[in-house]
FISE-957889 format. One record per residue (C-alpha): residue in three letters; y, z, x; residue number from 1. Coordinates in pm, 1 decimal, padded with zeros to 6 digits. Layout:
<rs>
  selum     north        up      east  mido
    ALA         Y         Z         X   NUM
...
</rs>
This chain:
<rs>
  selum     north        up      east  mido
    MET  -01600.4  -03741.4  -10277.9     1
    SER  -01631.1  -03678.9  -10648.2     2
    ARG  -01363.6  -03792.5  -10888.1     3
    PRO  -01249.7  -03445.7  -11013.9     4
    PHE  -01219.6  -03319.1  -10658.0     5
    ALA  -01010.4  -03620.8  -10556.6     6
    MET  -00785.2  -03566.5  -10857.9     7
    ALA  -00751.6  -03196.8  -10772.2     8
    VAL  -00642.7  -03290.1  -10419.6     9
    LEU  -00411.3  -03580.8  -10506.5    10
    VAL  -00227.2  -03439.7  -10809.9    11
    PRO  -00043.6  -03159.0  -10623.4    12
    ALA   00059.7  -03403.9  -10350.5    13
    PHE   00186.6  -03649.2  -10614.3    14
    VAL   00380.3  -03371.0  -10788.7    15
    ALA   00532.8  -03256.1  -10458.5    16
    ILE   00639.4  -03609.8  -10364.1    17
    THR   00784.4  -03669.4  -10711.8    18
    ALA   00976.0  -03340.3  -10699.7    19
    ALA   01114.8  -03424.3  -10353.8    20
    ILE   01233.5  -03767.4  -10472.8    21
    LEU   01395.7  -03621.2  -10782.3    22
    LEU   01569.5  -03348.5  -10581.8    23
    GLY   01695.7  -03611.7  -10338.2    24
    LEU   01835.8  -03818.7  -10625.0    25
    LEU   01997.3  -03507.6  -10771.1    26
    GLY   02156.7  -03436.7  -10432.8    27
    VAL   02297.1  -03790.9  -10413.0    28
    PHE   02436.6  -03757.2  -10765.6    29
    VAL   02600.8  -03422.0  -10685.7    30
    VAL   02761.3  -03565.1  -10368.9    31
    TRP   02889.7  -03864.3  -10568.9    32
    LEU   03023.2  -03630.6  -10836.9    33
    CYS   03206.8  -03423.1  -10574.2    34
    ILE   03364.7  -03736.4  -10426.0    35
    VAL   03482.3  -03850.9  -10769.5    36
    ALA   03619.7  -03502.5  -10843.5    37
    VAL   03816.9  -03504.3  -10516.3    38
    LEU   03961.2  -03849.0  -10593.9    39
    VAL   04060.0  -03752.7  -10949.1    40
    THR   04211.4  -03426.3  -10824.9    41
    ALA   04415.4  -03612.5  -10562.6    42
    ILE   04543.5  -03861.1  -10820.9    43
    VAL   04641.1  -03586.1  -11064.3    44
    ALA   04806.2  -03377.8  -10790.0    45
    ALA   05008.4  -03677.6  -10670.2    46
    ASP   05116.3  -03752.2  -11025.6    47
    ILE   05225.2  -03391.4  -11085.9    48
    ALA   05409.8  -03380.4  -10751.6    49
    ARG   05593.0  -03704.1  -10829.0    50
    ARG   05689.3  -03575.1  -11173.4    51
    LEU   05815.4  -03244.9  -11028.1    52
    MET   06015.6  -03420.4  -10756.1    53
    ARG   06173.0  -03651.0  -11012.7    54
    ARG   06264.8  -03356.1  -11233.5    55
    LEU   06390.3  -03124.7  -10956.2    56
    ALA   06567.9  -03370.5  -10726.2    57
    PRO   06911.6  -03495.1  -10823.6    58
    PRO   06936.4  -03865.8  -10896.0    59
    PRO   07092.4  -04088.3  -10631.1    60
    ILE   07464.6  -04154.0  -10659.4    61
    ALA   07412.5  -04518.9  -10759.7    62
    ALA   07197.6  -04411.7  -11055.2    63
    ARG   07466.4  -04184.9  -11202.7    64
    PRO   07685.7  -04336.0  -11473.5    65
    ALA   08035.6  -04428.9  -11367.7    66
    VAL   08318.0  -04214.7  -11487.9    67
    GLY   08555.9  -04419.1  -11693.2    68
    VAL   08766.8  -04432.7  -12000.9    69
    PRO   08559.9  -04504.9  -12310.7    70
    GLY   08660.5  -04808.5  -12511.5    71
    ARG   08805.2  -05012.9  -12226.2    72
</rs>
C-alpha cells in the first residue's frame, strides 16, 4: 500500500471518529446544562413561592404586636 493511498483511506475515518467524539462531548455538555437549568429554576421558583406566601399569608397571632397603652 502506498503512502498517499493509506492517507486517503485513514483521514476520512479519523475525521469521522473525531466528529463522533466531539458530538458525544457536546451531548454530555447539553445534558449537564439542562440539569443545571432545572436545578436553578427549582431554586428560583421555591424562593418566589416562599416570598409570595410570606407576603400573602397573614402573620401568626404570636408575631403580631400586642395592643397596649403607649408609655406604660
